[in-house]
Structure formats: C-alpha cells, structure tokens
C-alpha positions in Angstrom: 1.8 -13.7 -23.3 1.1 -17.3 -22.8 -2.4 -18.5 -20.4 0.5 -20.6 -18.0 3.0 -17.7 -17.7 3.0 -16.4 -13.9 2.9 -12.7 -15.0 -0.3 -13.1 -16.5 -1.3 -15.3 -13.2 -0.9 -12.1 -11.4 -3.4 -9.9 -13.3 -5.9 -12.5 -12.7 -9.3 -11.0 -10.5 -11.7 -14.0 -9.8 -14.2 -14.5 -7.1 -11.6 -15.7 -4.5 -9.1 -12.6 -5.4 -11.6 -10.0 -5.4 -13.1 -11.3 -1.9 -9.7 -11.4 -0.5 -9.1 -8.0 -1.9 -12.1 -6.8 0.3 -11.3 -8.1 4.0 -8.0 -6.5 3.5 -9.8 -3.1 2.5 -12.1 -4.1 5.5 -9.1 -5.1 7.6 -7.7 -1.4 6.7 -10.9 0.3 7.1 -10.9 -1.0 11.2 -7.6 0.5 12.2 -7.6 3.7 14.3 -7.5 6.9 12.2 -3.9 8.7 12.5 -4.9 11.7 12.2 -3.2 14.3 13.9 -1.1 12.0 15.3 2.3 13.1 16.2 4.7 9.3 15.2 8.2 10.6 15.5 9.5 13.6 17.7 12.7 13.4 14.9 13.1 16.2 12.9 13.9 15.5 9.1 17.8 16.9 7.9 17.1 18.8 4.6 19.7 18.4 1.9 19.8 21.4 -0.5 22.0 20.8 -3.5 21.6 24.5 -4.7 24.3 25.6 -2.5 22.4 28.2 -0.5 
C-alpha cells in the first residue's frame, strides 16, 4: 500500500492520535456506571423461525 493511501493513514498511530485515544478513554471512564439501570420498558418481540 503506498504511503499516500488514505487507508494506510487511518492505520498509523502517532503521538497525537495516541493522546486523543487516551483522552477518549478518560471521557468514557468518567461516564456513570449503567449497571443495574433499566433503560427501556419496551418488550422485545421474539421471532422464532422454527415454526413452533
């Protein structure tokens, strides 16, 4: 893959991108823990393809 290929650029990790990843992980870590919270009371419709 040539150096100028945008697909290759997306795979490169430099100091700036690693710093941005670290900041994003810190943002996620600050989010409230959703464990045990009911997010919706809508039921899920189950479709069984076995014909039973």
